[in-house]
C-alpha positions in Angstrom: 43.4 91.7 146.7 44.8 90.7 150.1 46.7 87.4 150.5 47.4 85.7 153.8 50.6 84.0 154.8 48.9 80.6 154.2 48.2 81.6 150.6 51.8 82.6 150.1 53.0 79.4 151.8 50.9 77.4 149.4 52.1 79.3 146.4 55.7 78.9 147.5 55.2 75.2 148.0 53.7 74.8 144.5 56.3 76.8 142.7 59.1 75.1 144.8 57.8 71.8 143.7 57.6 73.1 140.1 61.2 74.3 140.2 62.4 71.1 141.7 60.6 69.1 139.0 61.9 71.3 136.3 65.5 70.9 137.6 65.1 67.2 137.7 63.4 66.9 134.4 66.5 66.5 132.3 68.3 63.5 133.9 67.3 61.9 137.1 63.6 62.2 137.0 63.3 60.5 133.6 65.4 57.6 134.9 63.2 57.2 137.9 59.9 57.6 136.1 61.0 55.1 133.4 61.0 52.4 136.1 57.2 52.9 136.5 56.6 53.3 132.7 56.4 57.0 132.4 58.2 58.5 129.4 60.6 61.4 129.7 59.5 63.2 126.6 56.7 64.9 128.4 59.1 66.5 130.9 61.5 68.0 128.4 59.6 71.3 128.0 59.8 72.0 131.7 63.7 72.3 131.8 63.9 76.0 130.7 61.5 77.0 133.5 63.8 75.8 136.3 65.4 79.1 137.2 62.3 81.3 136.6 60.3 79.0 138.8 63.1 78.9 141.4 63.1 82.7 141.6 59.3 82.9 141.9 59.4 80.3 144.6 62.1 82.1 146.5 60.1 85.4 146.4 56.9 83.6 147.5 58.7 81.8 150.3 60.4 85.0 151.5 57.0 86.8 151.4 55.3 84.0 153.2 57.9 84.0 156.0 57.8 87.8 156.2 54.0 87.8 156.6 54.1 84.9 159.1 56.7 86.5 161.3 55.0 89.9 161.1 51.7 88.4 162.3 53.4 86.5 165.1 55.2 89.6 166.3 52.0 91.7 166.2 50.1 89.1 168.2 53.0 88.9 170.7 52.9 92.6 171.3 49.2 92.4 172.2 47.5 93.4 169.1 44.1 91.7 168.9 44.7 89.1 166.3 44.8 85.4 165.6 48.1 83.6 165.6 49.1 82.0 162.3 48.1 78.3 162.0 50.4 75.4 162.4 49.5 74.5 158.8 51.0 77.8 157.6 54.2 77.0 159.5 54.4 73.5 158.0 53.7 74.7 154.5 56.5 77.3 154.8 58.9 74.7 156.0 58.0 72.4 153.1 58.2 75.3 150.6 61.6 76.3 152.0 63.0 72.8 151.7 61.7 72.5 148.1 63.3 75.9 147.2 66.6 74.8 148.7 66.5 71.5 146.8 65.7 73.4 143.5 68.5 75.9 144.0 71.0 73.1 144.9 69.9 70.8 142.1 72.8 71.5 139.8 75.1 70.2 142.6 72.8 67.2 143.5 72.1 66.0 139.9 75.4 64.5 139.0 75.9 62.3 142.1 72.2 61.3 142.0 72.4 60.3 138.4 75.4 58.0 139.2 73.4 56.4 142.0 70.2 55.9 140.0 72.0 54.9 136.8 73.9 52.0 138.4 
């Protein structure tokens, strides 16, 4: 089965969002969701999946960027092909930001908890 860079960008964005949610599931997210009446008990099972989802997201983002850049280079050289869409580029940027947030979450969580808790 052959995947396009758009597919990898979408997978990366989804897993990056999952990793970010899993990282936030223990402290900050329950405090924020409690304000709108959502209980935190449903999020607790996601916590152990933070790092596996982060690694999967990182691999998916890296693969998406690799495929995106490879296609752009091939089209620039003159190979008959269609340039990647702007949607692919935007999805890769969103996915990259989500993966960075997920990876940095242990450093973001404590200050954010102080801000939200007060």
